[in-house]
C-alpha positions in Angstrom: 43.2 -5.2 193.9 41.7 -5.9 190.5 41.2 -3.0 188.1 38.4 -3.3 185.5 38.3 -1.7 182.1 37.3 -2.0 178.5 39.4 -3.3 175.7 39.2 -0.9 172.8 39.4 -3.8 170.3 36.2 -5.1 171.7 34.5 -2.1 169.9 36.5 -2.8 166.7 34.7 -0.5 164.3 33.9 2.3 166.8 36.2 5.3 167.0 38.2 5.9 170.1 35.8 8.7 171.1 33.1 6.0 171.4 35.4 3.9 173.5 35.8 6.8 176.0 32.1 7.4 176.1 31.1 3.7 176.6 33.9 3.1 179.2 32.7 6.1 181.2 28.9 5.4 180.9 29.4 1.8 182.0 31.4 3.0 185.0 34.7 1.4 184.1 37.8 3.2 185.2 40.3 1.9 182.6 40.4 1.8 178.8 42.9 -0.4 176.9 43.7 1.6 173.8 43.9 -0.4 170.6 46.8 1.3 168.7 45.2 1.5 165.2 42.5 3.8 166.7 45.2 6.3 167.7 46.2 6.7 164.0 42.6 7.4 163.1 42.2 9.8 166.0 45.3 11.8 165.2 44.0 12.6 161.7 41.6 15.1 163.2 43.0 15.6 166.8 46.2 16.1 168.6 47.8 14.3 171.5 46.7 17.2 173.7 43.1 16.4 172.7 43.7 12.8 173.7 44.9 13.9 177.2 41.8 16.2 177.4 39.5 13.3 176.5 40.9 11.1 179.2 40.2 13.8 181.7 36.8 14.8 180.3 35.5 11.2 180.5 37.2 10.4 183.8 38.9 7.3 182.2 42.5 6.1 182.8 44.5 4.4 180.2 45.3 0.7 180.9 47.8 0.3 178.1 48.4 0.8 174.4 48.0 -2.6 172.7 48.6 -4.2 169.3 51.1 -1.8 167.9 51.3 -3.2 164.5 53.5 -3.0 161.4 56.7 -3.0 163.5 58.7 -5.6 161.7 58.8 -4.3 158.1 59.8 -0.7 158.7 63.1 0.9 157.8 65.1 2.6 160.5 63.4 6.0 159.9 60.0 4.4 160.1 60.9 2.5 163.3 62.2 5.7 164.9 59.0 7.6 163.9 56.8 4.9 165.4 58.9 4.7 168.6 58.6 8.5 169.0 54.8 8.4 168.5 54.4 5.5 170.9 56.5 7.3 173.5 54.6 10.6 173.1 51.3 8.9 173.3 52.3 6.9 176.3 53.4 10.2 178.0 50.1 11.9 177.2 48.3 8.9 178.7 48.9 10.4 182.2 52.5 9.8 182.7 53.1 6.8 180.6 51.4 3.4 180.2 52.7 0.0 179.1 52.7 -0.7 175.4 52.6 -4.0 173.6 53.4 -4.8 170.0 52.3 -7.5 167.6 53.9 -9.1 164.6 53.1 -7.6 161.3 51.6 -9.6 158.5 54.1 -10.9 156.0 55.0 -8.4 153.3 55.3 -10.6 150.2 56.4 -7.6 148.0 59.8 -7.7 149.6 62.3 -10.1 148.1 63.9 -10.7 151.5 60.5 -11.4 153.3 60.6 -14.7 155.2 58.6 -17.6 153.7 55.4 -18.8 155.2 55.7 -21.5 157.8 
């Protein structure tokens, strides 16, 4: 059975709160969460607020997508990101798939790979 939803990146400049509202109003069941919106959301909300928003709007998370800036993190930064992704996934009703994407090249690092 096919499941339909909205991709949060399709509403690039809108906050995740708008993603919830639009997904619900259009009658879609699922929302694919664009990861950078989580960071903005957590500036003024908690992960518990995120769980409450899913319930309030009657929307289910499809997945967490485009987890960026993975490549050029030190061990502590990678651990911090892993913990946040895990916690967010758990809040999203028992866990959802997550997908990463490659970071842009950091030319400020002497050991950064050359452009191809």
